[in-house]
C-alpha positions in Angstrom: 0.6 -0.3 0.1 0.9 3.5 -0.9 -0.5 7.0 -0.3 0.6 11.1 -0.4 1.5 12.5 2.5 3.0 15.6 3.6 3.6 13.5 6.9 2.5 10.7 8.8 0.5 11.7 12.5 2.2 10.3 15.5 -0.7 7.7 16.5 -0.8 6.4 12.9 2.8 5.6 13.1 2.5 3.7 16.5 -0.4 2.0 15.5 1.4 0.6 12.3 4.7 -0.2 14.4 2.5 -2.5 16.7 1.0 -4.0 13.8 4.4 -5.2 12.7 4.3 -2.5 9.9 6.9 0.6 9.1 6.8 2.9 6.3 9.3 4.1 3.4 9.4 7.1 1.2 8.8 5.5 -1.9 10.6 7.3 -5.4 7.6 8.8 -6.9 7.5 10.7 -3.5 4.4 8.4 -2.1 4.7 6.6 1.4 4.7 2.9 1.1 4.6 0.2 3.7 6.0 -3.0 4.8 6.0 -5.8 6.6 8.8 -8.0 5.9 8.9 -12.2 6.1 11.2 -13.4 7.2 11.8 -10.6 9.7 15.0 -9.2 10.7 16.0 -8.9 14.6 19.0 -8.5 16.9 18.4 -10.4 19.9 19.8 -8.3 22.5 21.7 -11.0 25.5 23.2 -12.6 21.6 24.9 -8.9 20.9 28.1 -9.7 19.4 31.4 -7.2 19.2 33.7 -7.9 17.1 37.3 -7.0 17.4 37.2 -4.0 15.0 34.5 -2.6 17.4 36.4 -3.5 20.6 39.5 -1.4 19.8 37.2 1.3 18.2 34.8 1.5 21.6 38.2 2.0 23.2 39.5 5.1 21.5 39.8 8.3 22.5 37.5 11.2 22.3 33.8 9.4 21.6 31.0 11.4 23.6 27.8 9.2 23.3 24.7 11.1 23.9 20.8 10.4 23.2 18.2 12.6 22.4 20.4 16.1 21.9 20.1 16.6 18.5 17.9 13.7 16.9 17.1 15.9 13.4 21.0 16.1 13.1 20.6 12.4 13.3 18.0 11.4 10.8 19.3 14.0 8.2 23.0 12.4 8.4 21.2 9.3 7.6 19.4 10.8 5.0 22.6 12.0 3.5 23.3 9.2 0.6 22.5 9.1 -3.1 19.8 6.5 -2.5 17.3 6.7 0.8 14.0 6.0 1.8 13.9 8.6 4.1 11.9 11.7 1.9 10.8 15.2 3.8 7.8 13.5 4.4 9.8 10.3 6.3 12.0 13.3 7.9 9.4 15.2 9.4 7.1 12.4 10.6 9.9 11.0 12.7 10.4 14.8 14.2 6.5 14.7 15.5 7.2 11.1 17.0 10.5 12.3 18.5 8.3 15.2 20.1 5.8 12.6 21.1 8.8 11.2 23.1 8.5 7.7 21.1 11.2 8.1 19.1 15.2 8.5 19.9 18.6 9.4 18.7 21.5 7.8 20.1 24.7 10.4 18.7 27.9 10.1 18.7 30.2 12.9 19.0 33.8 13.7 18.5 35.5 17.4 19.1 32.3 18.6 19.1 30.8 17.5 16.1 28.5 15.1 15.5 30.5 11.8 14.0 27.5 9.4 14.0 24.7 7.8 15.1 21.0 6.1 14.4 17.7 6.9 15.2 14.7 4.7 16.0 11.4 4.3 17.3 10.0 3.0 21.1 6.8 1.2 21.6 6.6 -0.6 25.3 9.9 -2.9 25.3 10.5 -3.1 21.5 12.8 -0.3 19.5 12.6 -0.6 15.8 15.6 0.8 14.2 15.6 2.9 11.1 18.4 3.8 10.3 22.4 4.7 11.2 25.4 7.0 9.7 28.9 8.0 10.3 31.6 10.5 9.2 33.8 9.5 11.0 35.0 5.6 10.7 33.4 3.4 13.0 31.1 5.8 15.1 27.9 4.4 13.7 28.9 0.7 14.8 30.1 2.6 18.2 26.4 3.8 18.5 24.9 0.4 18.4 26.8 -0.9 20.8 25.5 2.0 23.0 22.0 1.2 22.0 22.5 -2.3 23.0 23.9 -1.8 26.3 20.8 1.1 26.3 18.2 -1.4 25.7 19.4 -3.9 27.7 19.5 -1.4 30.8 16.3 0.0 30.2 14.7 -3.3 30.0 13.8 -4.2 26.7 13.3 -6.9 24.4 12.7 -6.5 20.8 15.3 -5.0 18.7 14.1 -4.5 15.2 16.3 -4.2 12.5 13.5 -4.7 9.6 15.6 -6.6 7.4 19.0 -8.4 7.3 22.0 -6.5 6.1 25.9 -8.4 5.9 27.0 -5.5 8.4 24.4 -6.3 10.6 25.0 -10.0 10.4 28.7 -9.3 11.8 26.6 -8.1 14.9 24.6 -11.2 15.5 21.7 -10.1 14.0 19.5 -13.1 12.3 16.2 -13.9 10.5 12.9 -14.8 12.0 9.6 -16.0 10.4 7.2 -12.9 10.6 4.8 -15.3 12.6 7.6 -15.4 15.5 8.2 -11.7 15.0 4.4 -10.8 15.9 4.5 -13.3 19.1 8.1 -11.1 20.4 5.9 -8.0 19.7 3.4 -8.9 21.0 5.7 -10.1 24.1 7.6 -6.9 24.1 4.7 -3.4 23.6 3.3 -4.0 26.8 6.2 -3.9 28.6 7.2 -0.3 30.8 11.0 0.5 29.8 13.3 3.5 29.9 15.4 4.9 27.5 18.6 6.7 28.7 22.4 6.2 28.8 23.3 3.2 31.8 24.9 4.9 34.6 29.2 4.0 34.6 
């Protein structure tokens, strides 16, 4: 299904995520809705930290923030030749952020945004939307901290939508949509918090 919109109301987005669907901007300006089968997830307790990421985490100069410049993270994620993050999508997720349901994990370096990711939180489910880097390994560092935040905050599901070889190195895998919907149903009613764990 595809529809023309200038923005999607937060309540519509939350209803969609709660039912296993998510939107993407299409080339013709419309919004497409997707519910893949199989579905990609990254099991929080099975997250794998590759050796290269371990080295990156030890690199001095990283500063981890959450929700301090959500709009800039979305903009950074959209800065590529082909992107599904249309102006409509960006505006919609800024509204969702304002309502408290979207979050960004940001990696800063020398006072500049080096990379990060954003997604949607609904109960104990976090739906990862996109990530980017301007400094090598910054997006991987953001993902590592996201997993830490979700574990500490009581989340049980990290949705990656689809699987890529990049995500597979961290332990992401595919599951049947039926199993995904069961995990989603168990997660959405949970009480959680999205905050940086205390050191």
